[in-house]
C-alpha positions, 0 to 999 in steps of 0.5 A: 571177797570185795574189791578192796580185799582183791586189790590188797591181795594183788598188791601183796602178790606184786610185792612178793614177786618183786622181792623174789625176782633176782634183779637184772645183772645180780651177781651169781654165786659160783664154785671153782672146779679146776684151774691151771695151765691150759693147752690152748692156742694163743689168745689175744684176750680172755675168752669164756664158754658156757656148758649147760649140758654134756653136749656143750661141754665138748669142742671149744669148751674143753679144747684147751683143758688137761685130762684131769680137768676134762674128767671133772667136766665129765663128772658134772651133773648137768641137770643141776649145774652149768659150767663156765670155762675161762681161758686167758694168756695169764701165765705166771700172773694167773695167781693175781687174777680173781673172778670178781663177778658173774652176772647174767644179762639176757643170753649173755653171762658176763665174767669180770676178772680183776688183776691185782698187783703183786704183793710188795717185795714179791717177784713174779715171773713174766712168762706168758702162757694160757691158763684156765679156770672152770666155774660151776654155777647152780642152774637155779641161780640162772634166769631162763632162757639160759645164757648161751654166750660168755663175755670176759672182761679184765680190769687191773687194780 
């Protein structure tokens, strides 16, 4: 094989590698596992935790979860799935909070939440209490090294 063929093969390999590589910050697909009222201490801002294995899915991760949600965490196959839990003082407004993006930035997993206004003519109570949502992420969609921290941002529309 001559130099010309090798350089073409190298160029083709580079193009394929770039096409297959996920761009930094690319949105990650997730599935909602559970959500509801949390039994958590008062939070000044939304907070998130990631569990890549069963040992990480304890302590602060499950501290505010009801028993039914803990059972779902315990039933997770951590060989293929990572879990993220987000706690926030959303109370009655929780139904207006949507997860709009999950992005990996090195060792940080960024969770973007958006709060929509209530529909016109619909009353919403103003009670504030902690809520949670658990998100499942396929480990194949994460880059190594896997994220170890979670940042949560909330935007209002």
